[in-house]
C-alpha positions, 0 to 999 in steps of 0.5 A: 494684623491685630486680632478683633477688638475686645473693648466695645466702643460706646457712643462717646468713643464714636463721637471722639473718633468722628471729631478726630476724623474731621480734624485730627489736630483738635485739642482734647479740651475742644473735644471734651467741650463738644462731648460735654465731658472732661478733658481727662476723660477724652485723654483716657478714652483716646489713649485706650483706643491707641493702645488697642490699635484703633487709633494708629496715629495721625497723618499730614495730608499734602497736596502733592501736585503743589510739590510738582507731582502732577501724575497719580497712577495705580499699577497692577502687578502680575507675579511670576509666582505667589512665592515672590510676593513678599520679595516684590513688596519689599523692593517696591517699598524702597521706591519713594514715589510709591505711596500705597501698596496692597496685596489683592485678589483678582487679576493682579497680586499687587496694586500700588499707588504712585505719584510722579512729576510727569509722564516721563518720570512715570516711564523712567520709574516703570522701566528702570526701577519697577519692571526690573524687580525679579518676580514681576511678570507684567504690569498694568498702569491706570492713570488717575484723571481726578480724585472724586472722593477722599474720606475716612469711614463714616461711623 
């Protein structure tokens, strides 16, 4: 993880980020028009925020249910011991259906988000891929019924 930001963001930077949050594919000239500055200014400011790691890239958002992945679940993992966290995380990264992995505090050491085609697919992944990873003591599964909010931070 990178250290604290040494560059102080100003109102223009925040305005640029706000526009990009709404649509990361907005052309620089359109951002410039909305911000009342030149396209070159937007390019320079955006490049600077990329170099600082504030802007890490863009993502293509996909409705996974339209691709046949109807189950979204969160799985909490209790580890045998803390030293197995790195190994378990590396093994989880190899499973394509796992789309987020977080190291957390609380009852679990790791929490991940997984998408599956159906309950049988989820069961197969849990039984044959996830619970066979050395270092996992137990898992708890939380199936998402509906995603209420999906947004970026409001700056």
